[in-house]
C-alpha positions in Angstrom: 67.4 93.4 137.7 70.0 95.2 135.6 72.2 92.0 135.5 69.2 90.0 134.3 68.5 92.4 131.5 72.2 92.5 130.5 72.2 88.7 130.5 69.1 88.6 128.2 70.7 91.1 125.9 73.9 89.1 125.7 72.0 85.9 125.0 70.0 87.5 122.2 73.2 88.9 120.5 75.5 86.1 121.4 77.9 87.1 124.1 81.0 86.1 122.0 80.0 88.2 118.9 80.9 91.7 118.0 77.8 93.9 117.7 76.5 94.3 114.2 77.1 97.8 112.7 74.2 100.1 112.3 73.0 100.9 108.8 73.2 104.6 109.6 76.9 104.2 110.3 77.6 102.2 107.2 75.7 104.6 105.0 77.3 107.7 106.6 80.7 106.3 106.1 80.0 105.5 102.4 78.6 109.0 101.8 81.5 110.7 103.4 84.1 108.5 101.7 82.4 109.1 98.3 82.2 112.8 98.8 85.8 113.1 99.8 87.0 110.9 96.9 85.2 113.3 94.6 86.9 116.2 96.2 83.6 117.9 97.1 82.8 119.8 100.2 79.9 119.0 102.5 78.4 122.4 101.5 78.5 121.5 97.8 76.7 118.2 98.3 74.2 119.6 100.7 73.2 122.4 98.3 73.1 120.1 95.4 70.9 117.6 97.3 68.8 120.4 98.9 69.6 119.1 102.4 70.8 121.4 105.2 74.5 121.2 105.8 74.2 120.4 109.5 71.7 117.6 108.7 74.0 116.1 106.0 76.9 116.3 108.5 74.8 114.3 111.0 74.0 111.7 108.4 77.6 111.3 107.4 78.6 110.8 111.1 75.8 108.2 111.6 74.0 110.4 114.1 70.8 110.7 112.1 68.6 108.1 110.3 67.7 109.9 107.1 64.5 109.1 105.2 64.8 107.2 101.9 63.9 110.4 100.1 66.7 112.4 101.7 69.2 109.5 101.0 68.1 109.3 97.4 68.7 113.0 96.9 72.2 112.7 98.5 73.0 109.6 96.4 72.0 111.4 93.2 74.1 114.4 94.2 77.1 112.0 94.5 76.3 110.3 91.2 75.3 107.0 92.9 72.4 104.8 92.3 70.7 102.6 95.0 72.4 99.6 93.3 75.8 101.3 93.7 75.1 102.0 97.4 73.8 98.4 98.1 76.8 96.8 96.3 79.3 99.0 98.2 77.6 98.3 101.5 77.7 94.6 100.7 81.4 94.8 99.9 82.2 96.9 103.0 80.4 94.5 105.4 81.8 91.3 103.8 85.3 92.6 103.9 85.0 94.0 107.4 83.3 90.9 109.0 84.1 87.7 107.0 82.3 85.4 109.4 79.6 82.7 108.8 76.1 83.9 108.6 74.8 81.1 110.8 71.5 79.4 110.3 69.8 82.4 108.7 70.9 81.6 105.2 72.5 78.2 105.5 76.1 77.2 104.8 76.0 78.3 101.2 75.3 82.0 101.9 78.7 83.4 100.7 78.3 81.7 97.3 74.7 82.8 97.0 75.4 86.5 97.6 77.1 87.3 94.3 74.2 85.8 92.4 71.8 88.2 94.2 74.1 91.1 93.3 74.2 90.0 89.7 70.4 89.8 89.6 70.2 93.3 91.1 72.7 94.6 88.5 70.8 92.8 85.7 67.6 94.2 86.9 68.9 97.8 86.9 70.4 97.3 83.4 67.0 96.0 82.1 65.1 98.9 83.8 67.5 101.4 82.3 67.0 100.1 78.8 
């Protein structure tokens, strides 16, 4: 029975592919990297974002899936906007795994992605005005 389930899981993911990273890991890495680049301690960011230090630590290590409200507070504390976060996650995932996206977005997916980023940037600029 276990072999059958394992085979089904491999068929769903594609046995030859590397597993996709989890969003909580990507976000945690980004938050930690940004905090360290700013020379701030975990305690400083936790206090500024009004999040407990242990919880922020768990988020940074990818062990907790934080709510959008908690993440927004941490982003603000680090001086990031949601656009900054999404753009950075896009860059991180494209650089880390430059492989075709398959049939989900067609063969023109890499060319289309920058236009989406540009639209998000343009939208944020127009909303800020």
